[in-house]
KOLMAR-328831 format. One record per residue (C-alpha): residue in three letters; x, y, z. Coordinates in pm, whole numbers, plus 50000, padded with zeros to 5 digits. Each point is the difference from the previous one (the first is absolute). Example, Ala and Ser with C-alpha at 12.3 -4.5 7.8 and 13.67 -1.06 7.14 Angstrom:
BEGIN
ALA512304955050780SER501375034449934
END
This chain:
BEGIN
UNK512304539755330UNK499474964350192UNK496475005049870UNK501175003449627UNK502404969650075UNK497554979050135UNK497845011349710UNK501945002949661UNK503484983850105UNK501644968650106UNK498864960049995UNK497004992050214UNK498854963450111UNK496035010549935UNK498015005049711UNK501135037349774UNK497495026050018UNK498775011049665UNK500215034649819UNK497225012650135UNK499724989550347UNK503965018550039UNK498875026849848UNK496835006450256UNK502484995250262UNK502165028849853UNK496785020249994UNK499224995950330UNK503655006550098UNK499825034049849UNK496525007150161UNK500914992550312UNK504054999750076UNK500865029750257UNK503515005549857UNK500985012849667UNK502624977349926UNK497574968050016UNK497455019049780UNK502935009749749UNK500984964849958UNK496474988949941UNK499305022849741UNK503674992249817UNK498894961450020UNK496565012049813UNK501975024049754UNK501744962649890UNK496724979250020UNK498225026049812UNK501104989949627UNK499174965650080UNK497015002550210UNK498505030749866UNK496684993050002UNK500194986150369UNK502295033050115UNK497605024449852UNK496884985950161UNK501364994450318UNK502615026050055UNK498845030249793UNK498545013150308UNK502814998650262UNK502475013749741UNK497745032049977UNK499935000750358UNK504015000850026UNK500305025749729UNK497775024250253UNK501364988550273UNK503664992649963UNK501275031849778UNK502895006550256UNK501854965649866UNK501245004449659UNK500474960449926UNK496834989850118UNK498005020849794UNK502424991349685UNK498904961250044UNK496285008750041UNK500245019549671UNK501954974849826UNK497174973950163UNK497205017849811UNK501565008949707UNK500844958449971UNK496224998350074UNK498485025249755UNK502525002449735UNK499214972849651UNK503805002249902UNK500834969550173UNK497854976049786UNK502894993549752UNK502024986250266UNK497454977750096UNK499434989049681UNK503824988449966UNK499854984850330UNK497074978849870UNK497585011450258UNK496355006049959UNK498765030949834UNK498585026250228UNK496665014749925UNK500645025649750UNK498075027150219UNK501454994950314UNK501965026150026UNK496855019949911UNK497674986650298UNK503025003350265UNK500365035649852UNK496805007050024UNK499814989050359UNK502835025050097UNK498735029749876UNK496364994250105UNK501425021450300UNK500915030449843UNK502415007850255UNK502704973549918UNK500665017349670UNK500555030850181UNK502674982650249UNK501794986049689UNK500455034149871UNK500925015550353UNK502634965950015UNK500905009549626UNK501485031750160UNK502114984150215UNK503915004649916UNK501454965150119UNK500484979449711UNK497904965050183UNK496995024049980UNK499775019749712UNK501074974049725UNK497814970750134UNK496775028350035UNK500695009949677UNK500134968449820UNK496614990150201UNK498185036149930UNK501054990249627UNK498634960450022UNK496745022550140UNK499285019049701UNK501124969649739UNK496764981950201UNK497425022350036UNK501325033149837UNK497145023549980UNK498704996450369UNK503485003650155UNK500355031449756UNK496945013250163UNK501364996950375UNK503195015449894UNK498465027749843UNK497875004850277UNK503114997250262UNK500845032550131UNK503825004349747UNK499744967449889UNK501295005549676UNK502915023850078UNK501084976450251UNK500664973049741UNK501305027249771UNK503205000150278UNK500944965449880UNK501225018449685UNK502705018150202UNK501034969050248UNK503915000149922UNK500154958550000UNK498744989349666UNK498094967050092UNK497725024150165UNK499705025249756UNK499804976449681UNK496924980850197UNK498675033650083UNK499905002649600UNK498164967850013UNK497615011450293UNK499185033449777UNK499584978249699UNK496984981550139UNK499115030750163UNK499065023449735UNK498864971749796UNK496325014849872UNK499725028150262UNK500125033249874UNK499585015150283UNK502614978850191UNK502155009649656UNK499235040650039UNK501794996050351UNK503054981149953UNK500635020849674UNK499575032150246UNK502654983950249UNK502855006849727UNK499964962349890UNK500785011249653UNK503195019150108UNK501104965050241UNK499324973249732UNK501885019549736UNK502645007050200UNK500214961850124UNK499744991549583UNK502705026349929UNK502454985850305UNK499264958449878UNK501375010849656UNK496875007149794UNK499424976649743UNK502714977650083UNK498844998250367UNK498664969750195UNK496224985550100UNK499805029750176UNK500015023449689UNK497054979449902UNK498395003850342UNK500095035449992UNK498664999349660UNK497094983950060UNK499265022050316UNK500085027849752UNK497924984249757UNK497144996950282UNK500555033150078UNK499585015249670UNK497834977849830UNK496605015649922UNK500825028950264UNK499315028249825UNK501425019750304UNK503054981550119UNK501215004549575UNK499295035150036UNK501845004550328UNK502764974049829UNK500375026449701UNK499855031450220UNK502544985250212UNK502705004449719UNK500184957550051UNK499754992349613UNK503315014249997UNK501644977450193UNK498294967649791UNK502565012449674UNK503164979950162UNK498154967050037UNK500044998149618UNK503625011849957UNK501274967349839UNK503864994149922UNK500754993449600UNK501114964850121UNK496594988050029UNK500944960150049UNK499634978750326UNK496525015850111UNK499234979350313UNK496794991050057UNK499565021850280UNK500735030749832UNK497704990149740UNK497404999350228UNK500885029050149UNK499905020549670UNK496884985249908UNK498305011750318UNK501465034049954UNK498785004449621UNK496364988050161UNK500375027950229UNK500445027049739UNK497174986649785UNK498005005850366UNK500345038150003UNK499104999949611UNK497684976550009UNK496715003949745UNK497874993150226UNK501255030250254UNK498005033249961UNK501655016949673UNK501465033250159UNK501954978050263UNK501274977149749UNK501085028549757UNK501865017450287UNK501684973050077UNK501434991549634UNK501195036249983UNK501764997150295UNK501914964649882UNK500525018749691UNK501925031750169UNK501514977350218UNK501704974049745UNK498464968750109UNK498264995449646UNK502985006749837UNK501424973450201UNK497444976149953UNK500615004849620UNK504044989750033UNK498554970550147UNK497494996149720UNK502935003649788UNK502604981950186UNK501254961349913UNK500404971950197UNK496745012650187UNK498174966750141UNK496774995049801UNK497545000650306UNK501365035050101UNK500165015249599UNK496034994649966UNK499215014950370UNK502325030649855UNK497985002149707UNK496825000150171UNK501045022850266UNK501455028249731UNK496594995149821UNK498365009250290UNK502435030950072UNK499435013749664UNK496214992049934UNK498395030149962UNK502655023450092UNK501305021649691UNK503285009450123UNK500684966550097UNK498824982649675UNK502255025749788UNK503064992250189UNK499224961149927UNK499365007749647UNK503725013249992UNK501694971450200UNK502394981949747UNK501364962050043UNK503684995850025UNK500374986349650UNK501775010849686UNK498425017849866UNK498025010650285UNK495854991649989UNK497055010950171UNK499294980650310UNK496354998249881UNK501024982949677UNK502464977150184UNK496924990650236UNK497724993949720UNK502864980049821UNK499424975450323UNK495905003550027UNK499844987149633UNK502894972250034UNK498364963150081UNK503324989950160UNK499585026350298UNK497974988950331UNK496565007050036UNK499895023450305UNK502655018749789UNK497945004549722UNK496955008350222UNK502315028050150UNK501255014449697UNK496345006549860UNK499355015750361UNK502555021249963UNK499085011949629UNK496805006850096UNK500985019350316UNK502085020149755UNK497075010649804UNK497405005750273UNK498745034049962UNK503265007049742UNK498865013549672UNK503555008849933UNK500694966250040UNK497544986449827UNK500805023549717UNK503604988149998UNK499214963549971UNK497315001749708UNK502715025849806UNK502194972749967UNK497564980149807UNK498675029149787UNK502044999449618UNK501595034550053UNK501804988450300UNK500854968049935UNK504264993450010UNK500494987749599UNK503754988650088UNK498204974450242UNK503345002650219UNK497735007550321UNK496884979650091UNK497065025350116UNK497354994050268UNK497294999049755UNK502454971749791UNK499914976250293UNK496185003050091UNK498954992949594UNK502544969050014UNK498624991850307UNK496305009449884UNK500754973749727UNK502164973450124UNK498904962350028UNK500265002650369UNK496385007650183UNK501355011850299UNK502375028449818UNK496765012449754UNK497945001550325UNK502955024850164UNK500335021649650UNK496655000050024UNK499385013750314UNK502775020050003UNK499075016049653UNK496385007250135UNK501265022550304UNK502475021949758UNK496225006549831UNK498155002950384UNK498025031050015UNK502005018249715UNK497265001449661UNK503205017349794UNK502414972650049UNK496954975349928UNK499325020049626UNK503935002749922UNK500414961450105UNK497464996049649UNK503025012149778UNK502064969550101UNK501234976449749UNK501534967249991UNK501294978549762UNK498614966150020UNK502274981149705UNK502445012349706UNK497845009049714UNK496665002350190UNK498745038550069UNK500685012550354UNK496754996050221UNK498595023150303UNK501104990550355UNK496074997850024UNK499034978349677UNK503004976350123UNK498454996850368UNK496834991149851UNK501654973149770UNK501574982550281UNK497145004450176UNK497884981049725UNK502584971049984UNK499844990950313UNK500704963550049UNK501315000349657UNK503275012350130UNK502364974150191UNK500885016750371UNK502004991150282UNK497835002750279UNK495795010650037UNK498665009049669UNK497375018350194UNK502355021050159UNK501315016749675UNK496495005949910UNK498965016850343UNK503185021249937UNK498955013549687UNK496395004050077UNK500995022550298UNK502575016349798UNK497405009649719UNK497155006550231UNK502185026050182UNK501035013749641UNK496405003349864UNK498425012750345UNK499365040749969UNK501395001649668UNK497515000549737UNK502475004249731UNK501754964150087UNK496674988950009UNK499265008149636UNK503864985049921UNK498634964250159UNK496595000449843UNK501535008549650UNK501434966249998UNK496914975949870UNK501084969050169UNK500135012450342UNK496425007850116UNK499124962149853UNK502774986150226UNK498985014650308UNK496104992349939UNK501284960149913UNK502315001350319UNK496995014450200UNK497074978049889UNK501964966149984UNK499194976850344UNK503924993550085UNK501564984350319UNK500715018850354UNK503435013449839UNK498695013649699UNK497265016550213UNK502425029650109UNK501015006049626UNK495965000249911UNK499705030150293UNK502985020149860UNK498644997849627UNK496605009550133UNK501815030450176UNK501925011349704UNK496874996049775UNK498295020750211UNK502655025550028UNK499595002849595UNK496415007650103UNK500075024950255UNK503345021749863UNK498414995449615UNK499465036149827UNK498034982249714UNK502765010049755UNK500004966149833UNK496564998049840UNK499784958250006UNK501205002550413UNK498085024950132UNK498594996950340UNK496574986149925UNK501484979349763UNK502614981150222UNK496724999350254UNK497864980349742UNK503114977549925UNK500084991750401UNK496214996450045UNK499804975149673UNK503274976450072UNK500515004550349UNK497075013850191UNK500045024450238UNK499424983050312UNK502904974049855UNK502305029849965UNK499505011050335UNK500644967850166UNK503234993349807UNK501275037650103UNK499484988050387UNK502104971849940UNK502795023450027UNK499545019850336UNK498574962650154UNK503474984849964UNK502354992650257UNK502885012949850UNK498305031149933UNK499465006950375UNK503764990150060UNK501185024649796UNK497275026050108UNK501695002450335UNK503445012949963UNK502115019249717UNK502724973350038UNK499854972349755UNK500214972450248UNK499294961149851UNK500764968550129UNK500674984449656UNK500115012049652UNK496614985649955UNK498325018650220UNK501255034749837UNK496785011249810UNK499025036550142UNK501525030150055UNK499245024250248UNK499595028249800UNK497534981149800UNK497634989550288UNK499725037150007UNK498985007249687UNK497714970749989UNK498545009150287UNK499235037749847UNK498814984849691UNK497924971350067UNK496615019250114UNK500555027249730UNK500144966449738UNK496754986750144UNK498305034849955UNK500965004549683UNK498614968949831UNK497084999850100UNK499405037449882UNK497775008349705UNK500955018249709UNK497815028950029UNK501695004750396UNK503164995249819UNK499415028849748UNK499005022250263UNK502444989950256UNK502465009949672UNK498275033649942UNK500195007050420UNK503654988749987UNK500615022649668UNK498205031550141UNK501864995750321UNK503324995649810UNK499525032049853UNK498685018150290UNK502994979850188UNK502125019949737UNK498565032350048UNK500424996750388UNK503644987249961UNK500745030049752UNK498615027050223UNK502304983350314UNK502825001549783UNK499395039749929UNK498975007050372UNK503374975650098UNK501735028749755UNK498305027450142UNK501134987250352UNK503525002449853UNK499605030449862UNK498585015050336UNK502824983050208UNK502435016049757UNK498785034850021UNK499794994750417UNK503334990949948UNK500935031749806UNK497875020750258UNK502024986750297UNK503515009149787UNK498555029349994UNK499685008550313UNK503204984850139UNK501605026949739UNK497785030050145UNK500814985450368UNK503795005249850UNK499585032349870UNK498085011350311UNK502894988650227UNK502495013949790UNK498335037550032UNK499894992050356UNK503834996249957UNK500295032949826UNK497905019850244UNK502244988150272UNK503115006949803UNK498825033349942UNK499135003350353UNK503604993950047UNK501435026049830UNK497845023850145UNK501434998450327UNK503384996849850UNK499165036149870UNK498825013750294UNK503074989350182UNK502305018349721UNK497465032850078UNK500744999750346UNK503854989549965UNK500155031349746UNK497635030050239UNK502444991050284UNK503145007249769UNK498425029149855UNK499445011550352UNK503784994350144UNK501015019749649UNK497625029350157UNK501825003250339UNK503444999249850UNK499135021849754UNK498755030150205UNK503644998250124UNK502144998149682UNK501825029949849UNK499545002749608UNK502355007949818UNK500584999049614UNK499624961749983UNK496595000050164UNK498425015949660UNK501154974549799UNK498494969250254UNK497055021949996UNK499875000449620UNK500404964850022UNK497284993150280UNK497325022149782UNK500854974749699UNK499444971050194UNK496905016850136UNK498745000349669UNK500804967849936UNK497814988850287UNK497375017749894UNK499684984249671UNK500324963350196UNK497475010250176UNK497945007449719UNK500704968649832UNK499424979750296UNK496245020350037UNK499144987249639UNK501254961650073UNK497625001850279UNK497295015249792UNK500714971649800UNK500104970250264UNK496635018250124UNK498224992649673UNK501534965449955UNK498854989650401UNK496655012849881UNK499954977849703UNK500814968750160UNK497525009550299UNK497225003349715UNK500854966949864UNK500624979250294UNK496655013450092UNK498364989249686UNK501884963450002UNK498664995350404UNK496065009949874UNK500264970549751UNK501314975450258UNK498185008950283UNK497655026950064UNK500495003150352UNK503134993350024UNK500825021249764UNK498255034750120UNK501834994850369UNK503454990149798UNK499825029049783UNK498875023950275UNK502524987450231UNK502735004749719UNK498375031749864UNK500725018250370UNK503694982350010UNK500455019949659UNK499045033750127UNK501654997150323UNK503114994849775UNK499125029449755UNK499465022150335UNK503624990550147UNK501665006749627UNK498255033850008UNK500875006350355UNK504164989749900UNK499375026949688UNK499065028950248UNK502834988550186UNK502515003049735UNK498655031549891UNK500285016150351UNK503724984149997UNK500255022749663UNK498755026550135UNK502594998750305UNK502504996249737UNK499005033049863UNK499725022150335UNK503794985150046UNK501315011849667UNK498605033350023UNK501904999050351UNK503034990849809UNK499755026949772UNK499445025950264UNK502904989050146UNK502154999849702UNK499185035649990UNK500865009750330UNK503504977649988UNK501685024449752UNK501655024650254UNK501314975050211UNK501724977149752UNK503514997650172UNK499184969050239UNK502004980350183UNK501364966249925UNK497784985250299UNK496875009849818UNK500744989849633UNK500944964950121UNK496764995050148UNK498465016149671UNK501664976649819UNK499234971550242UNK496285007549955UNK500515000449635UNK501464964449999UNK496984986350191UNK497265019749853UNK501284987849663UNK500204961850098UNK496175004250137UNK498445012249712UNK501714972649766UNK498694968950231UNK496715023149972UNK499845000949641UNK501054961349989UNK497304989350239UNK497315016349795UNK501514988249689UNK499504964750170UNK496135010450103UNK499125013249623UNK501124967149867UNK498644979150250UNK496365017549918UNK500154997649629UNK500394962350063UNK497374997950226UNK498335019049730UNK500734970149747UNK498484979350222UNK496665019750060UNK499974999349626UNK499984961849903UNK497914992950324UNK497045020849848UNK500504984849688UNK500114966550095UNK496655005950197UNK498665011949665UNK500594970749797UNK499004976950341UNK496135021249969UNK500024995649628UNK500324956550006UNK497784998250318UNK497095017849779UNK500924974549719UNK499814971250244UNK497375012550150UNK497505002149633UNK501544966249909UNK498434985550331UNK496485018149942UNK500104983749661UNK500954965050149UNK497165003750217UNK497655010749760UNK501134966849764UNK499634975050338UNK496445013750037UNK498864995349633UNK501314961850047UNK498434992750330UNK496585010449830UNK500814977749730UNK500774971450243UNK496965005950168UNK497754995749708UNK502084968749939UNK499184982750302UNK496855005749994UNK499924985249624UNK502184971550142UNK497914997450329UNK496814995549751UNK501564976949818UNK501514974750293UNK496164999550115UNK498644989049696UNK502964969549973UNK498744993850386UNK496534994749853UNK501294979149724UNK502094976450240UNK502945013349892UNK502754998950319UNK501425036249972UNK503035013050245UNK499455029950198UNK501755032849910UNK502124997450282UNK501044969749935UNK501335007249674UNK501635034250149UNK501594977550264UNK501164974449755UNK501335030949778UNK501805015150332UNK501344963150075UNK501244999449650UNK501665032350018UNK501574993850342UNK501584966849867UNK501505018449698UNK501245029250272UNK501934970650210UNK501384988049689UNK501105030949851UNK501545006550378UNK501994964750034UNK501135005749639
END
């Protein structure tokens, strides 16, 4: 302390030392002092001088400070001072303060140079990572700030050192779990710098549960109503997700998209939006757009779009879209976000079409947005966002395209005029005096026709009433009229912009639509206007119009079906040769792709322009130009003979394609029939299995009844023996004679019942034989091996069952013979019992008791026999029904086999025809290739057909 008082303290009679000398003395003190307190005071003094004498402290003290970090780790206070000093030296955050104090500005790369010196030894960064793990606030917080500053100055180098350091990234992830908000918030800033432009670190951070922790912090801070911490977390989430497909998929699979919905739950009272809330919500919308960006892989984008619909996020965004009091920049970003959430997703596009604005009467959201687009008083960025939303709504959405075009057709226009349709708004914008509205409406209408030849033909039916008393003109004619008038109409904005928009609309309309080309050429003024525009030598601004006129004329030649005699392909080529020149025509056509604005528009689908004057090209139109430029150039140089040959070959190919298409259709129908037959066979098989299970169940029931019958026989035999043992001792009287006669009658009844049972058993045997034969026939038709083994087993089982029944019949006959012998004995006893009629009262009581028991047992046997006979009758009915069902199944199966054989024969004939057609097609393609005509391979054509079928199937499933 005395040393510091001498260096920095009190008044001195001699000259004051300079800052550099003081720093040198402090550095010597840090290096040489043996007492920890002296070193600590020296480092604290260096910290206080490091802001004012940044360069001197950095040059002289950095090595000593690093040595302190290595040797004095046991003292948290000196470590904290050393880290703060290094932070002041390396960080550039203090420049503003220096400027306010009118001090000379430091060199811009001073912090970068000191950072390079610090990280030259990688052990220094590793040491800093170890210090960041310390829980002590005075060590951890300055360590986090210093590491953040290092990443700002030399990001890629420090990232690489941390990446190769063991558990380097994981140690930094622990900062998010710190209970001290200052360290946690600075840890978020550190991770922001750490994850910039480094996919490997981004993946590690994501798999260290960063999404869960960051979303928890955002929720704790109040979502969009939170402070700067929410903003920092959102920026870190953007770093982790942007252009990182792996993290995007992990975010979706972890169900984190569902946790984004509460961010956009804005209350009804939208007044008083703070600047921080606007910033937070803006970043939240950008984060949604990162997940559904058109630059992402289509599969990943589609899955995120579906997840956003199912969790209600899209519905929440549409609520903000239609809400009142939302700031303009938030509304613009919300429109852009909704655009990309619905782009190319049929389910989301259908939902967006059903959204209505909260007005009276309710209007579709699309109509309300188009009203903003064609309103010149709306901000430019908002109009661009609405155009992008409309484009995304129509992207790969033929249903939506048809709905927009249908509002222009005569049959669907509202005659009362109470409601404004989307088509009317587009027409109004197309023919207004505002050039920006003209361009936006033309591009929007072009997207309604994109890759849809049917709608291009239907749009030719649209008629417009230009003025009272004049006949209506077609939409195509009105577009060409406005195009030809050009400078004569007084417009607000760029006149070139209007003409470019109309030319893009006409080029999109006429491409791949011969009927539209014929309608365009039918107007005798159109071709002279185009040739005149192309042939003139105009200024640089008009060169773009010349190029588009050349493209439109080239489309009129390439897609010309020669239905108009005066405007056949050959005559139009001759006209170009005479009035323009082929080379000049190709040069003017090349003006489009060489234009700077064309290159900008080709980069991404969203229309983003710095000013309305730069709004010239649409992204989808740049694709059309790229596709047609080379084709038109070749078509201009082709001779008439080559055109004729090409047309003949095209016609032949079309005929063959029609034949192939027809046969493909037939084969598809037959495949469908075969599938239906297979399904029927499967149902019959299942029915057969059910019947077999029923038969098995009935057999088991029969076995149960047999067992019950055997038990009854055994019980009857025992009672009979008991009766015989007592009957020998009985003394017969007159009453016994009556009992014997009753027994004879009952014996006769038993004989008749026995004969009936034998007849029923014979019928049952015959039914089982029939069922066995039918079952064996069905089995042989299904599978020869299975039927043989299964049939033999079933036959053996049936034979065994017959043997059992026969043995039971023999037992019954034995019982009947036994009963007959007993009857004879009773008769003998009756004959010998006449002399001894007088018997004791005890014997009479025994006889009456025996008689009662015998009658009761006989009644029970009768009831049991009756029940058995009823059960056998029901079993017989079941067997009869099963045998008839098997016979029906056999007949149906034979019919199905005949139909399958006939379909196979027809398919073989079709395959032979297809082989002949393929040979003819290959020969024609060889001729075409010899003539120099590009011919697509059959595999490409079939893959295209298959792609169309897949797209149709996807649309049907989404519908």
